[in-house]
N, C-alpha and C positions, 0 to 999 in steps of 0.2 A: 590344552592348550585353547588360549583366547582366539577366538577367527577375527581374520584379518580386513577388516572392514572397510576404513579408511587409512590414508597415506598422507603426509606432508612432505612438500621438496622447500629445499631452501636453496637459495642458486645465487654462488659468488661469483664478482669478478666478468668476465669479460660478454661479449655478444652470443660467441660460439657457446659459452656453457647455457647462457638461456633459450639456444636453440637446442642443445639437446637434453635439457631437464623435458623440455617440452616430447620429448620423444620418451621417455619414460614415463610421462603423466601418459602418457597415451597409452601405452603399451600398460599402463597398473589398470587405466579405466577396459579393457578390453580384458583384463581378468576379474573384473567385477568390484575391484579398487577405488575407493571417492577421495579423490584429490579434495582436502580444507586445507585453511589457510594454517603455515608453519608454525603459527603461536597457538595454536588449537589444540587439546589432547589428540592424538591422533594412534591408532596399532600400529603403524611404521612410520620410520622417517630417510627420507637419504638426504643427505649434505653434499652436493656439488661442490665443490672446493675451489678458492684458488690461493696460488703462490706467488704474484707478482711482488709482492715485496712484504714484508718481515709484517706489518700491520692487515695484510691479505694470511698469511699464515697464523697469525694472533686469532683472527676474526673466524676463521676455520674451526679453529680448537673449539674458541668458545662455542659455535654453534652447536657441535657431536655433542661436547659436554651438556649443551641443555639438553638434545631429545635424549643423552642417554639417561639424562636422571627420569625421564619420565619412567625407565623398564621395558618402554617400546625396544624391539628391533631395528637397528640402527645399519643404513647403510652407508658407507664414504664414499665419494670417489672422486674427481680432478685432480687439479696441477699438485695439490698438496699430497694426496693422496697417492700420486706415482712417485714424487720428491720423497716424499717422509711415512713410507709403510708401517717401521717398527715405531716411530713416535705415536702415530693413529693407534694401534695395535697397545699400547701399555696405557690407552683412555677406558676406563672399567664402560663396558656397556656399549661397545661396539661388536655388531657381525661380523659383517663383511665389509673388507677395503676391497675397492676393484682404481687400477690406475688410468690413463687415458687410451691404452695401448686396445684394440676391442671396446672401448667402453660401454655402450649400450648394450653389447653382448653379456659382458661378465654384470653389467648392473641389472637386465633383463633375468640371468641365470642365478643371481642374488634373490631377488623379487623370486621368482619360483620356489629356490629354495625354501625363503619364508613363508610361504604361503603354502607349504607342505608340511612345514610346521619341524621344517630345519634349522634350530635356530642353534649355534652355535655357545658354548659355554665360555669358548676364550675367541678372541678374534679373528677370522678366516684373511688370509691374504691369498686374495686371483692377482693380483697386477702381473702382467708381462711386459716385457720388453720391449722400447721403442725401437730396439735395431731393427732396419730394414720395415717399416711398417709401412702397409699399404692402406689406402684413404678407406676408413669404415663407412659403407655404403649405407648410412639410416635416412628417414623423411618423416615428415609427417602429414598428417592426412587432411588437416586445415589448422584455422588458427583463430579465436573466438575475438582475437581485438581486432585494430581498423590495421593495424602493423603486423605485420609479421617479418622474422627472422631466417633466415634462410642461408644455412653452410653450405661453401663453395670451396673451402680449403684448411687447413689442416699442417700445423709445424711450423718450420720457419728454419732456414740453410745461413742465416745469421751468426755471427760469433763475438756478438756486441759483449765485453767482459762485464756488463754493469747487469747484464740480460739472463734470466733462467730459464727462458721458454724454451730455449732449442732442446733442454733437457729434460722440461716438463712436458712437452707435447709430441718431440724427434722432427724429424727433417719435413722440409714442404713438401705435400703431395695433395693434388686437385681431384677435385668431382666432376666425371665425367658431364659433358654441356647439355646432353638427353637428359641425364636425371634434374638436372638441375628445372631445365622447361616442361620437366612431364609434371616435378612437384608444384611449382608456380603457376601452370595453367589450374590445377587444382586445388589450388590453394586461392586463388581468383576467382575458381568458379563456385566456393563457397561465399564469397563477398568481402573479403580481404582485398582494399584497392593501394596498401603499398607494402614494399617491397623493399626491405633492406639486404644487401648480397655481405655475408660477416663470414670472417675469417681469421683464422691466428697471422696472417701475412697476406692477406687481402691480394696486396698486387704481385704478389707470387703466383696467380693463379696459371699452370702454367697452359691451358688450352685459347688461351689469349682471351683477356678480359673485355676486351672492345667489342674483339667481335662477340664473346656471351650475351655482352647489351645489348649489341644491336639487334640480336633474339629474341631477346626479351622483352625489345620495347613491342615487339609485334603482336604480344600478348595484350588482349583485352581488359 
């Protein structure tokens, strides 16, 4: 088996996905894997999918097919993989499929399996139910760009007839304020001077969004 030295990450959709992909990238780097641009030949790929529209679904499948054609192992995660794991499993070349429940945990498990040489001949679906899902407490150590996205909330309690997101992300759940403040202090210390708080339904942050902003305003 070829040694896994490089990885490409394709992030589709919202800022929450962008934050979660940063978590994946940091984990890969901790395992000695270099992150390259997704358009370059890589030893493995992660596709963080979106499913907010039919076009998002189409683009997600297009990107994973592009990665699969290289012959490198492919991990698919995100909203499209939560909603349509069987559709994705029918695409040749996919190695592991992870949904949005325990998303980072499952992606890290899939990465570990691939780095250990466990590349399945048929896709392995790792999806878990979003019923009664708790907030997955993930964080990043730093941010290379001037602006950092910080996730504070996940899911939505809305029942809008046109929106698939509650099914893809589960019910609303929020991150503890102390975890958010600690992460932002750490990132600010690395030189990042602009923070964007993000979530699937940020206004539904259950610990009080105004109170959180007041506390964050004290961070230099």
